[in-house]
N, C-alpha and C positions, 0 to 999 in steps of 0.2 A: 237766241241772245242778240244784246244790241250790237250792234259794227265797233261801236268805243269800245265795249266791255271785251269783246273777240281781240280787237285791236291790241288792249292794254294786257293780257293774256299772252298773246303773242309775242311781245317786247318781253313780258316776265321770263318767257321760256328761254329765249336767246340770251338774257342777263343769267338766270339760273347755271345756265351751260358752263358761261363764262367763269361765273363762280366756284362752279364746281372744277374746272381749271387751274383756276387759283388755290385752291384747297388743297386738289389733288399734288399740285407741286411742292405747295408748304411743308405738306405731311411728308414726302419723301426727304425733303430737304431737314426735317426736323430730325428725321430717324437717323440720316447720316452726320447731322451735328453731334446726337446724342450718341454714337458710336464713336466719334471722334473724343468725346469727353470719356468716356469707359476703356479710352485707348486700346480698342480691340483691331488689332491690324487688319489682320485676315479677313474679317468682317465690313470694316470699313472700304477694304481695297474691290470687295464683289458689292457693297451698295454703290461705290463712286462707278462704276461702271455700269449698272442699272439706273442710276440719277443721271447719266450721262444719254444714256440710252431714253430714258422719260425725255427727256428736254428736245433730242433731235427728232422722236420720233412719237410727240404726241398726239399724233393722226391716228395712230394705231393704239396707242394706250388709253386713249379716250375711252376706247370701246370698253373697258372694262367696269366704268361708271356711268356712260352714257346709255346702253342698253338697258340697262335693268330702270334708269330713271324713266326713258322713253316708254318702257313697257308698264311702268307704275301710273304713269299718266293716263296710257291708255285703257287700263284697269280701272281708273277714275272719270273716266269719260273726258278726260279735258284735251280735245283733239285740237284748240287754238294755242293753247301752251305747248302741245306736241309737235305742232308746225314749227314754233320757234325754236322750240330744242333741236329740233334736225335742222333748220336753217344755221345755227349757232355750230355744232358737229360740220354743217358743211364749210362755213366759214373758217375755220378753224383748220382743217384739212387743207383748203385751199391756199391759206396763208403759210402754212406748212410747207405742203409743195411747193410755193413761190419761193421759200426761203432753200429749200434743197436744191431746185437750180439754180437759181444764183449763186448759192457754194458750190454746186458741179462746176459752173460754167468758171468759175473766177480761179479755181485748182487743176482744172484739165488743160 
């Protein structure tokens, strides 16, 4: 594999992970809006708690959809893209951790 093609696959892996994050948040918010439209108060309260947890702990919830994606890339032998995906996962976890540290330092 050429050096240029491997780098483009690497970058593709990073952007696919960020796209999956956006898609996951969009799906959770869409379900919440749908439940508000149906006016199901009990389910709406439960989903709002889940939704806030998703936003606050995206580093943990990302494992739901990133691990299967990395296993899929490993099965297809797309190792450069898998490395990019892993970097995207690490960047997300570090940014989330930095946000948690800053919030904790402000409120403690």
